[in-house]
All heavy atoms as a GROMACS GRO file, in nm:
protein
  555
    1MET      N    1  10.890   9.700  10.027
    1MET     CA    2  10.911   9.557  10.038
    1MET      C    3  11.029   9.520   9.948
    1MET      O    4  11.035   9.560   9.833
    1MET     CB    5  10.785   9.482   9.995
    1MET     CG    6  10.802   9.333  10.001
    1MET     SD    7  10.667   9.232   9.935
    1MET     CE    8  10.522   9.301  10.002
    2SER      N    9  11.118   9.439  10.002
    2SER     CA   10  11.232   9.398   9.920
    2SER      C   11  11.193   9.285   9.827
    2SER      O   12  11.094   9.216   9.847
    2SER     CB   13  11.347   9.353  10.011
    2SER     OG   14  11.318   9.226  10.068
    3ASN      N   15  11.274   9.265   9.726
    3ASN     CA   16  11.249   9.156   9.631
    3ASN      C   17  11.254   9.021   9.701
    3ASN      O   18  11.177   8.931   9.667
    3ASN     CB   19  11.350   9.161   9.518
    3ASN     CG   20  11.326   9.278   9.426
    3ASN    OD1   21  11.234   9.356   9.442
    3ASN    ND2   22  11.411   9.291   9.326
    4GLN      N   23  11.344   9.006   9.797
    4GLN     CA   24  11.355   8.878   9.868
    4GLN      C   25  11.228   8.846   9.945
    4GLN      O   26  11.183   8.733   9.948
    4GLN     CB   27  11.476   8.879   9.962
    4GLN     CG   28  11.609   8.886   9.889
    4GLN     CD   29  11.628   8.767   9.794
    4GLN    OE1   30  11.589   8.656   9.823
    4GLN    NE2   31  11.690   8.793   9.681
    5VAL      N   32  11.168   8.947  10.006
    5VAL     CA   33  11.043   8.928  10.079
    5VAL      C   34  10.931   8.890   9.983
    5VAL      O   35  10.852   8.799  10.009
    5VAL     CB   36  11.005   9.053  10.161
    5VAL    CG1   37  10.868   9.039  10.224
    5VAL    CG2   38  11.110   9.080  10.268
    6ALA      N   39  10.926   8.958   9.869
    6ALA     CA   40  10.823   8.928   9.769
    6ALA      C   41  10.838   8.785   9.717
    6ALA      O   42  10.739   8.712   9.704
    6ALA     CB   43  10.832   9.027   9.653
    7LEU      N   44  10.960   8.744   9.688
    7LEU     CA   45  10.985   8.609   9.640
    7LEU      C   46  10.950   8.504   9.747
    7LEU      O   47  10.890   8.401   9.716
    7LEU     CB   48  11.129   8.594   9.596
    7LEU     CG   49  11.172   8.676   9.476
    7LEU    CD1   50  11.321   8.662   9.450
    7LEU    CD2   51  11.091   8.639   9.354
    8ALA      N   52  10.983   8.534   9.871
    8ALA     CA   53  10.950   8.441   9.979
    8ALA      C   54  10.799   8.428   9.994
    8ALA      O   55  10.746   8.319  10.015
    8ALA     CB   56  11.013   8.489  10.110
    9ARG      N   57  10.728   8.538   9.981
    9ARG     CA   58  10.582   8.536   9.993
    9ARG      C   59  10.519   8.457   9.879
    9ARG      O   60  10.424   8.381   9.902
    9ARG     CB   61  10.528   8.679   9.995
    9ARG     CG   62  10.383   8.688  10.026
    9ARG     CD   63  10.356   8.635  10.164
    9ARG     NE   64  10.212   8.619  10.181
    9ARG     CZ   65  10.157   8.588  10.295
    9ARG    NH1   66  10.229   8.571  10.402
    9ARG    NH2   67  10.029   8.575  10.303
   10LEU      N   68  10.570   8.473   9.759
   10LEU     CA   69  10.518   8.394   9.646
   10LEU      C   70  10.541   8.246   9.671
   10LEU      O   71  10.452   8.163   9.648
   10LEU     CB   72  10.585   8.437   9.516
   10LEU     CG   73  10.535   8.565   9.454
   10LEU    CD1   74  10.623   8.603   9.335
   10LEU    CD2   75  10.391   8.553   9.410
   11GLY      N   76  10.660   8.211   9.717
   11GLY     CA   77  10.689   8.071   9.748
   11GLY      C   78  10.597   8.016   9.855
   11GLY      O   79  10.550   7.902   9.846
   12LEU      N   80  10.570   8.095   9.957
   12LEU     CA   81  10.480   8.053  10.065
   12LEU      C   82  10.339   8.030  10.013
   12LEU      O   83  10.274   7.930  10.046
   12LEU     CB   84  10.478   8.158  10.176
   12LEU     CG   85  10.379   8.134  10.290
   12LEU    CD1   86  10.416   8.007  10.366
   12LEU    CD2   87  10.376   8.254  10.382
   13GLU      N   88  10.290   8.122   9.932
   13GLU     CA   89  10.155   8.107   9.877
   13GLU      C   90  10.143   7.984   9.788
   13GLU      O   91  10.042   7.914   9.790
   13GLU     CB   92  10.114   8.233   9.801
   13GLU     CG   93  10.092   8.354   9.888
   13GLU     CD   94   9.981   8.336   9.990
   13GLU    OE1   95   9.880   8.271   9.960
   13GLU    OE2   96   9.995   8.389  10.102
   14ILE      N   97  10.246   7.956   9.711
   14ILE     CA   98  10.245   7.836   9.627
   14ILE      C   99  10.247   7.712   9.713
   14ILE      O  100  10.173   7.616   9.689
   14ILE     CB  101  10.362   7.839   9.527
   14ILE    CG1  102  10.338   7.949   9.423
   14ILE    CG2  103  10.379   7.704   9.458
   14ILE    CD1  104  10.457   7.979   9.335
   15ALA      N  105  10.328   7.711   9.818
   15ALA     CA  106  10.334   7.596   9.909
   15ALA      C  107  10.200   7.573   9.979
   15ALA      O  108  10.161   7.458  10.003
   15ALA     CB  109  10.445   7.618  10.012
   16LYS      N  110  10.129   7.681  10.011
   16LYS     CA  111   9.999   7.667  10.079
   16LYS      C  112   9.895   7.599   9.991
   16LYS      O  113   9.795   7.548  10.042
   16LYS     CB  114   9.949   7.805  10.123
   16LYS     CG  115  10.023   7.860  10.242
   16LYS     CD  116   9.991   8.004  10.278
   16LYS     CE  117   9.850   8.047  10.269
   16LYS     NZ  118   9.829   8.188  10.307
   17MET      N  119   9.918   7.595   9.861
   17MET     CA  120   9.824   7.535   9.768
   17MET      C  121   9.801   7.387   9.800
   17MET      O  122   9.692   7.334   9.782
   17MET     CB  123   9.874   7.550   9.625
   17MET     CG  124   9.784   7.492   9.518
   17MET     SD  125   9.620   7.565   9.509
   17MET     CE  126   9.660   7.725   9.444
   18ARG      N  127   9.901   7.321   9.857
   18ARG     CA  128   9.886   7.177   9.881
   18ARG      C  129   9.784   7.146   9.989
   18ARG      O  130   9.738   7.033   9.999
   18ARG     CB  131  10.022   7.114   9.909
   18ARG     CG  132  10.064   7.104  10.049
   18ARG     CD  133  10.205   7.049  10.058
   18ARG     NE  134  10.277   7.131  10.150
   18ARG     CZ  135  10.304   7.093  10.275
   18ARG    NH1  136  10.273   6.975  10.316
   18ARG    NH2  137  10.363   7.176  10.356
   19LYS      N  138   9.743   7.246  10.068
   19LYS     CA  139   9.641   7.225  10.171
   19LYS      C  140   9.513   7.303  10.142
   19LYS      O  141   9.424   7.308  10.225
   19LYS     CB  142   9.695   7.266  10.308
   19LYS     CG  143   9.806   7.177  10.356
   19LYS     CD  144   9.846   7.213  10.496
   19LYS     CE  145   9.956   7.121  10.545
   19LYS     NZ  146   9.988   7.144  10.683
   20SER      N  147   9.503   7.361  10.026
   20SER     CA  148   9.390   7.447   9.993
   20SER      C  149   9.259   7.370   9.986
   20SER      O  150   9.250   7.263   9.927
   20SER     CB  151   9.416   7.514   9.858
   20SER     OG  152   9.302   7.586   9.817
   21CYS      N  153   9.157   7.427  10.046
   21CYS     CA  154   9.022   7.371  10.037
   21CYS      C  155   8.951   7.424   9.912
   21CYS      O  156   8.853   7.366   9.868
   21CYS     CB  157   8.941   7.407  10.161
   21CYS     SG  158   9.005   7.336  10.312
   22THR      N  159   9.000   7.533   9.860
   22THR     CA  160   8.942   7.597   9.742
   22THR      C  161   9.052   7.626   9.641
   22THR      O  162   9.092   7.742   9.624
   22THR     CB  163   8.869   7.727   9.782
   22THR    OG1  164   8.963   7.811   9.850
   22THR    CG2  165   8.750   7.700   9.872
   23PRO      N  166   9.102   7.524   9.572
   23PRO     CA  167   9.219   7.546   9.487
   23PRO      C  168   9.198   7.639   9.368
   23PRO      O  169   9.292   7.708   9.327
   23PRO     CB  170   9.258   7.405   9.442
   23PRO     CG  171   9.141   7.319   9.468
   23PRO     CD  172   9.062   7.384   9.577
   24VAL      N  173   9.080   7.644   9.312
   24VAL     CA  174   9.061   7.730   9.193
   24VAL      C  175   9.074   7.878   9.229
   24VAL      O  176   9.155   7.949   9.168
   24VAL     CB  177   8.927   7.698   9.122
   24VAL    CG1  178   8.901   7.798   9.010
   24VAL    CG2  179   8.929   7.557   9.067
   25PRO      N  180   8.999   7.929   9.330
   25PRO     CA  181   9.017   8.071   9.363
   25PRO      C  182   9.156   8.100   9.421
   25PRO      O  183   9.212   8.208   9.398
   25PRO     CB  184   8.908   8.102   9.464
   25PRO     CG  185   8.834   7.978   9.490
   25PRO     CD  186   8.887   7.871   9.402
   26ASP      N  187   9.212   8.005   9.494
   26ASP     CA  188   9.346   8.026   9.549
   26ASP      C  189   9.449   8.035   9.438
   26ASP      O  190   9.540   8.117   9.443
   26ASP     CB  191   9.383   7.915   9.647
   26ASP     CG  192   9.303   7.923   9.777
   26ASP    OD1  193   9.240   8.027   9.802
   26ASP    OD2  194   9.303   7.824   9.851
   27ARG      N  195   9.435   7.952   9.334
   27ARG     CA  196   9.526   7.957   9.221
   27ARG      C  197   9.514   8.093   9.151
   27ARG      O  198   9.613   8.154   9.114
   27ARG     CB  199   9.497   7.845   9.122
   27ARG     CG  200   9.590   7.847   9.003
   27ARG     CD  201   9.545   7.748   8.895
   27ARG     NE  202   9.628   7.759   8.777
   27ARG     CZ  203   9.613   7.852   8.683
   27ARG    NH1  204   9.517   7.941   8.692
   27ARG    NH2  205   9.694   7.857   8.579
   28THR      N  206   9.391   8.140   9.135
   28THR     CA  207   9.367   8.268   9.070
   28THR      C  208   9.434   8.381   9.149
   28THR      O  209   9.498   8.470   9.091
   28THR     CB  210   9.216   8.295   9.057
   28THR    OG1  211   9.158   8.189   8.980
   28THR    CG2  212   9.187   8.428   8.990
   29PHE      N  213   9.422   8.376   9.281
   29PHE     CA  214   9.482   8.478   9.368
   29PHE      C  215   9.634   8.479   9.354
   29PHE      O  216   9.696   8.584   9.332
   29PHE     CB  217   9.442   8.454   9.513
   29PHE     CG  218   9.509   8.546   9.610
   29PHE    CD1  219   9.469   8.678   9.621
   29PHE    CD2  220   9.613   8.501   9.689
   29PHE    CE1  221   9.530   8.765   9.710
   29PHE    CE2  222   9.676   8.587   9.779
   29PHE     CZ  223   9.635   8.718   9.789
   30VAL      N  224   9.695   8.362   9.362
   30VAL     CA  225   9.841   8.354   9.354
   30VAL      C  226   9.889   8.392   9.214
   30VAL      O  227   9.991   8.459   9.200
   30VAL     CB  228   9.892   8.215   9.396
   30VAL    CG1  229  10.043   8.206   9.383
   30VAL    CG2  230   9.850   8.183   9.539
   31MET      N  231   9.816   8.352   9.112
   31MET     CA  232   9.853   8.390   8.976
   31MET      C  233   9.852   8.544   8.964
   31MET      O  234   9.940   8.602   8.899
   31MET     CB  235   9.759   8.328   8.873
   31MET     CG  236   9.807   8.337   8.731
   31MET     SD  237   9.963   8.256   8.696
   31MET     CE  238   9.913   8.085   8.695
   32GLY      N  239   9.755   8.607   9.027
   32GLY     CA  240   9.751   8.754   9.028
   32GLY      C  241   9.871   8.814   9.099
   32GLY      O  242   9.924   8.917   9.055
   33MET      N  243   9.915   8.749   9.206
   33MET     CA  244  10.035   8.796   9.277
   33MET      C  245  10.157   8.788   9.185
   33MET      O  246  10.239   8.880   9.182
   33MET     CB  247  10.060   8.712   9.403
   33MET     CG  248   9.962   8.735   9.514
   33MET     SD  249   9.994   8.627   9.656
   33MET     CE  250  10.152   8.689   9.713
   34ILE      N  251  10.167   8.678   9.112
   34ILE     CA  252  10.279   8.660   9.020
   34ILE      C  253  10.274   8.766   8.910
   34ILE      O  254  10.376   8.829   8.877
   34ILE     CB  255  10.279   8.518   8.960
   34ILE    CG1  256  10.302   8.414   9.071
   34ILE    CG2  257  10.384   8.505   8.850
   34ILE    CD1  258  10.275   8.271   9.029
   35GLU      N  259  10.155   8.787   8.854
   35GLU     CA  260  10.139   8.888   8.748
   35GLU      C  261  10.177   9.027   8.799
   35GLU      O  262  10.244   9.103   8.729
   35GLU     CB  263   9.995   8.889   8.697
   35GLU     CG  264   9.952   8.762   8.627
   35GLU     CD  265  10.023   8.739   8.495
   35GLU    OE1  266  10.052   8.836   8.423
   35GLU    OE2  267  10.052   8.622   8.465
   36MET      N  268  10.134   9.060   8.920
   36MET     CA  269  10.164   9.192   8.975
   36MET      C  270  10.314   9.207   8.999
   36MET      O  271  10.371   9.314   8.970
   36MET     CB  272  10.088   9.215   9.105
   36MET     CG  273  10.110   9.352   9.164
   36MET     SD  274  10.063   9.489   9.056
   36MET     CE  275   9.888   9.474   9.057
   37ALA      N  276  10.378   9.103   9.052
   37ALA     CA  277  10.522   9.110   9.075
   37ALA      C  278  10.598   9.127   8.944
   37ALA      O  279  10.695   9.203   8.938
   37ALA     CB  280  10.569   8.983   9.148
   38GLU      N  281  10.551   9.060   8.842
   38GLU     CA  282  10.616   9.075   8.710
   38GLU      C  283  10.591   9.216   8.654
   38GLU      O  284  10.684   9.281   8.606
   38GLU     CB  285  10.563   8.970   8.614
   38GLU     CG  286  10.631   8.971   8.480
   38GLU     CD  287  10.579   8.864   8.385
   38GLU    OE1  288  10.470   8.807   8.410
   38GLU    OE2  289  10.646   8.839   8.285
   39PHE      N  290  10.469   9.264   8.665
   39PHE     CA  291  10.435   9.398   8.615
   39PHE      C  292  10.515   9.506   8.688
   39PHE      O  293  10.562   9.603   8.626
   39PHE     CB  294  10.285   9.423   8.632
   39PHE     CG  295  10.242   9.560   8.586
   39PHE    CD1  296  10.227   9.588   8.451
   39PHE    CD2  297  10.217   9.660   8.677
   39PHE    CE1  298  10.189   9.714   8.408
   39PHE    CE2  299  10.178   9.786   8.636
   39PHE     CZ  300  10.164   9.814   8.501
   40ALA      N  301  10.533   9.490   8.819
   40ALA     CA  302  10.607   9.587   8.898
   40ALA      C  303  10.758   9.569   8.886
   40ALA      O  304  10.834   9.640   8.953
   40ALA     CB  305  10.564   9.577   9.045
   41GLU      N  306  10.799   9.475   8.803
   41GLU     CA  307  10.939   9.446   8.778
   41GLU      C  308  11.014   9.402   8.903
   41GLU      O  309  11.133   9.428   8.922
   41GLU     CB  310  11.008   9.564   8.711
   41GLU     CG  311  10.948   9.596   8.574
   41GLU     CD  312  11.014   9.712   8.503
   41GLU    OE1  313  11.098   9.781   8.563
   41GLU    OE2  314  10.978   9.735   8.387
   42ILE      N  315  10.942   9.333   8.992
   42ILE     CA  316  11.004   9.271   9.109
   42ILE      C  317  11.069   9.140   9.066
   42ILE      O  318  11.173   9.101   9.118
   42ILE     CB  319  10.900   9.248   9.221
   42ILE    CG1  320  10.850   9.384   9.272
   42ILE    CG2  321  10.957   9.164   9.334
   42ILE    CD1  322  10.732   9.376   9.365
   43ILE      N  323  11.006   9.073   8.968
   43ILE     CA  324  11.062   8.951   8.912
   43ILE      C  325  11.060   8.964   8.760
   43ILE      O  326  10.977   9.036   8.704
   43ILE     CB  327  10.985   8.823   8.956
   43ILE    CG1  328  10.837   8.832   8.919
   43ILE    CG2  329  11.003   8.798   9.103
   43ILE    CD1  330  10.757   8.707   8.950
   44ASP      N  331  11.153   8.894   8.695
   44ASP     CA  332  11.156   8.897   8.549
   44ASP      C  333  11.063   8.788   8.493
   44ASP      O  334  11.009   8.707   8.568
   44ASP     CB  335  11.298   8.883   8.496
   44ASP     CG  336  11.366   8.753   8.537
   44ASP    OD1  337  11.296   8.657   8.576
   44ASP    OD2  338  11.489   8.748   8.531
   45THR      N  339  11.044   8.789   8.364
   45THR     CA  340  10.950   8.696   8.300
   45THR      C  341  10.992   8.551   8.322
   45THR      O  342  10.908   8.465   8.347
   45THR     CB  343  10.939   8.727   8.150
   45THR    OG1  344  10.890   8.861   8.135
   45THR    CG2  345  10.844   8.632   8.080
   46ARG      N  346  11.120   8.523   8.313
   46ARG     CA  347  11.167   8.386   8.333
   46ARG      C  348  11.135   8.335   8.474
   46ARG      O  349  11.087   8.224   8.492
   46ARG     CB  350  11.317   8.377   8.306
   46ARG     CG  351  11.366   8.236   8.289
   46ARG     CD  352  11.511   8.233   8.252
   46ARG     NE  353  11.584   8.223   8.378
   46ARG     CZ  354  11.708   8.261   8.397
   46ARG    NH1  355  11.777   8.314   8.300
   46ARG    NH2  356  11.766   8.246   8.513
   47THR      N  357  11.158   8.419   8.574
   47THR     CA  358  11.126   8.382   8.712
   47THR      C  359  10.976   8.368   8.730
   47THR      O  360  10.929   8.275   8.796
   47THR     CB  361  11.183   8.488   8.809
   47THR    OG1  362  11.324   8.499   8.787
   47THR    CG2  363  11.156   8.451   8.953
   48ALA      N  364  10.900   8.459   8.672
   48ALA     CA  365  10.754   8.451   8.681
   48ALA      C  366  10.704   8.320   8.622
   48ALA      O  367  10.615   8.257   8.678
   48ALA     CB  368  10.690   8.571   8.610
   49ASN      N  369  10.762   8.281   8.511
   49ASN     CA  370  10.720   8.155   8.449
   49ASN      C  371  10.754   8.035   8.536
   49ASN      O  372  10.677   7.938   8.542
   49ASN     CB  373  10.783   8.140   8.310
   49ASN     CG  374  10.718   8.232   8.210
   49ASN    OD1  375  10.604   8.275   8.226
   49ASN    ND2  376  10.792   8.265   8.105
   50ARG      N  377  10.865   8.040   8.606
   50ARG     CA  378  10.899   7.931   8.700
   50ARG      C  379  10.796   7.925   8.812
   50ARG      O  380  10.752   7.816   8.851
   50ARG     CB  381  11.039   7.949   8.757
   50ARG     CG  382  11.150   7.911   8.662
   50ARG     CD  383  11.282   7.888   8.732
   50ARG     NE  384  11.316   7.988   8.833
   50ARG     CZ  385  11.395   8.093   8.813
   50ARG    NH1  386  11.446   8.115   8.694
   50ARG    NH2  387  11.421   8.176   8.911
   51TYR      N  388  10.756   8.039   8.864
   51TYR     CA  389  10.653   8.041   8.968
   51TYR      C  390  10.519   7.991   8.914
   51TYR      O  391  10.447   7.918   8.982
   51TYR     CB  392  10.638   8.182   9.027
   51TYR     CG  393  10.741   8.214   9.131
   51TYR    CD1  394  10.843   8.304   9.104
   51TYR    CD2  395  10.739   8.155   9.256
   51TYR    CE1  396  10.939   8.334   9.200
   51TYR    CE2  397  10.834   8.184   9.353
   51TYR     CZ  398  10.934   8.274   9.323
   51TYR     OH  399  11.029   8.302   9.419
   52ARG      N  400  10.485   8.030   8.792
   52ARG     CA  401  10.360   7.981   8.731
   52ARG      C  402  10.362   7.829   8.716
   52ARG      O  403  10.263   7.762   8.746
   52ARG     CB  404  10.339   8.046   8.595
   52ARG     CG  405  10.300   8.191   8.600
   52ARG     CD  406  10.276   8.247   8.460
   52ARG     NE  407  10.263   8.389   8.466
   52ARG     CZ  408  10.357   8.476   8.429
   52ARG    NH1  409  10.472   8.434   8.380
   52ARG    NH2  410  10.336   8.605   8.440
   53ASP      N  411  10.474   7.777   8.671
   53ASP     CA  412  10.486   7.632   8.655
   53ASP      C  413  10.472   7.560   8.790
   53ASP      O  414  10.404   7.458   8.800
   53ASP     CB  415  10.619   7.595   8.590
   53ASP     CG  416  10.627   7.638   8.443
   53ASP    OD1  417  10.521   7.667   8.383
   53ASP    OD2  418  10.739   7.641   8.390
   54ALA      N  419  10.537   7.613   8.892
   54ALA     CA  420  10.528   7.553   9.025
   54ALA      C  421  10.385   7.561   9.077
   54ALA      O  422  10.333   7.464   9.135
   54ALA     CB  423  10.624   7.624   9.122
   55LEU      N  424  10.320   7.673   9.056
   55LEU     CA  425  10.182   7.690   9.100
   55LEU      C  426  10.090   7.592   9.028
   55LEU      O  427  10.006   7.526   9.090
   55LEU     CB  428  10.135   7.833   9.076
   55LEU     CG  429   9.989   7.864   9.108
   55LEU    CD1  430   9.960   7.839   9.256
   55LEU    CD2  431   9.955   8.006   9.068
   56ASP      N  432  10.107   7.579   8.897
   56ASP     CA  433  10.025   7.486   8.821
   56ASP      C  434  10.044   7.343   8.868
   56ASP      O  435   9.947   7.267   8.881
   56ASP     CB  436  10.053   7.497   8.672
   56ASP     CG  437   9.997   7.623   8.610
   56ASP    OD1  438   9.907   7.685   8.672
   56ASP    OD2  439  10.042   7.661   8.500
   57ALA      N  440  10.166   7.304   8.898
   57ALA     CA  441  10.193   7.168   8.945
   57ALA      C  442  10.125   7.143   9.080
   57ALA      O  443  10.061   7.038   9.099
   57ALA     CB  444  10.344   7.145   8.958
   58LYS      N  445  10.135   7.238   9.172
   58LYS     CA  446  10.069   7.224   9.303
   58LYS      C  447   9.918   7.222   9.287
   58LYS      O  448   9.848   7.147   9.355
   58LYS     CB  449  10.110   7.336   9.397
   58LYS     CG  450  10.251   7.331   9.443
   58LYS     CD  451  10.270   7.222   9.544
   58LYS     CE  452  10.413   7.226   9.596
   58LYS     NZ  453  10.443   7.116   9.682
   59PHE      N  454   9.866   7.306   9.198
   59PHE     CA  455   9.722   7.310   9.175
   59PHE      C  456   9.670   7.176   9.122
   59PHE      O  457   9.572   7.124   9.173
   59PHE     CB  458   9.687   7.421   9.075
   59PHE     CG  459   9.544   7.417   9.029
   59PHE    CD1  460   9.442   7.461   9.112
   59PHE    CD2  461   9.511   7.366   8.905
   59PHE    CE1  462   9.309   7.455   9.071
   59PHE    CE2  463   9.380   7.360   8.863
   59PHE     CZ  464   9.279   7.404   8.946
   60VAL      N  465   9.738   7.121   9.023
   60VAL     CA  466   9.695   6.993   8.966
   60VAL      C  467   9.700   6.884   9.073
   60VAL      O  468   9.608   6.804   9.086
   60VAL     CB  469   9.782   6.956   8.843
   60VAL    CG1  470   9.760   6.812   8.801
   60VAL    CG2  471   9.751   7.051   8.728
   61GLU      N  472   9.807   6.883   9.151
   61GLU     CA  473   9.822   6.784   9.258
   61GLU      C  474   9.707   6.795   9.358
   61GLU      O  475   9.645   6.694   9.395
   61GLU     CB  476   9.956   6.807   9.328
   61GLU     CG  477   9.986   6.714   9.440
   61GLU     CD  478  10.118   6.750   9.507
   61GLU    OE1  479  10.217   6.774   9.435
   61GLU    OE2  480  10.119   6.758   9.631
   62ARG      N  481   9.678   6.915   9.402
   62ARG     CA  482   9.573   6.935   9.503
   62ARG      C  483   9.434   6.906   9.444
   62ARG      O  484   9.350   6.842   9.509
   62ARG     CB  485   9.577   7.078   9.558
   62ARG     CG  486   9.476   7.103   9.666
   62ARG     CD  487   9.498   7.011   9.784
   62ARG     NE  488   9.403   7.042   9.890
   62ARG     CZ  489   9.378   6.962   9.992
   62ARG    NH1  490   9.446   6.851  10.006
   62ARG    NH2  491   9.291   6.997  10.082
   63ASN      N  492   9.409   6.952   9.325
   63ASN     CA  493   9.280   6.931   9.261
   63ASN      C  494   9.254   6.781   9.240
   63ASN      O  495   9.144   6.732   9.266
   63ASN     CB  496   9.274   7.006   9.129
   63ASN     CG  497   9.134   7.050   9.094
   63ASN    OD1  498   9.053   7.078   9.180
   63ASN    ND2  499   9.107   7.058   8.964
   64THR      N  500   9.355   6.709   9.197
   64THR     CA  501   9.343   6.564   9.178
   64THR      C  502   9.315   6.496   9.311
   64THR      O  503   9.229   6.407   9.320
   64THR     CB  504   9.472   6.509   9.115
   64THR    OG1  505   9.493   6.573   8.990
   64THR    CG2  506   9.463   6.358   9.096
   65HIS      N  507   9.385   6.538   9.416
   65HIS     CA  508   9.362   6.480   9.549
   65HIS      C  509   9.217   6.503   9.594
   65HIS      O  510   9.152   6.411   9.643
   65HIS     CB  511   9.459   6.540   9.650
   65HIS     CG  512   9.430   6.499   9.790
   65HIS    ND1  513   9.460   6.373   9.839
   65HIS    CD2  514   9.371   6.566   9.892
   65HIS    CE1  515   9.421   6.366   9.965
   65HIS    NE2  516   9.366   6.482   9.999
   66LEU      N  517   9.170   6.626   9.580
   66LEU     CA  518   9.033   6.656   9.625
   66LEU      C  519   8.929   6.580   9.544
   66LEU      O  520   8.828   6.536   9.600
   66LEU     CB  521   9.008   6.807   9.617
   66LEU     CG  522   9.083   6.892   9.720
   66LEU    CD1  523   9.058   7.039   9.695
   66LEU    CD2  524   9.045   6.854   9.862
   67LYS      N  525   8.952   6.563   9.416
   67LYS     CA  526   8.859   6.485   9.334
   67LYS      C  527   8.857   6.340   9.379
   67LYS      O  528   8.751   6.277   9.380
   67LYS     CB  529   8.897   6.494   9.186
   67LYS     CG  530   8.862   6.626   9.124
   67LYS     CD  531   8.902   6.630   8.978
   67LYS     CE  532   8.867   6.764   8.917
   67LYS     NZ  533   8.906   6.771   8.776
   68GLY      N  534   8.973   6.286   9.417
   68GLY     CA  535   8.979   6.148   9.465
   68GLY      C  536   8.909   6.130   9.598
   68GLY      O  537   8.846   6.028   9.622
   69VAL      N  538   8.919   6.229   9.685
   69VAL     CA  539   8.855   6.222   9.817
   69VAL      C  540   8.704   6.228   9.804
   69VAL      O  541   8.630   6.158   9.874
   69VAL     CB  542   8.906   6.336   9.907
   69VAL    CG1  543   8.824   6.347  10.034
   69VAL    CG2  544   9.053   6.316   9.940
   70SER      N  545   8.657   6.309   9.709
   70SER     CA  546   8.512   6.326   9.696
   70SER      C  547   8.446   6.213   9.616
   70SER      O  548   8.323   6.201   9.616
   70SER     CB  549   8.480   6.461   9.629
   70SER     OG  550   8.525   6.461   9.496
   71ALA      N  551   8.524   6.131   9.552
   71ALA     CA  552   8.467   6.022   9.471
   71ALA      C  553   8.422   5.904   9.554
   71ALA      O  554   8.448   5.880   9.661
   71ALA     CB  555   8.570   5.975   9.368
   0.00000   0.00000   0.00000
């Protein structure tokens, strides 16, 4: 797998967070993908941190939305 494919897949998984019905396990799964990509040296630490930040932002957005819907 090329680095571009790996990066595109990470971006896709982060984007899917906005429609997640189960944001906590989905966040854990994507975080694991980021960790593995960093460990395998597909992405550097700075890039991994950008993906983590983007994932956290999408997670907070989705979690807040779901809490509002269920209230």
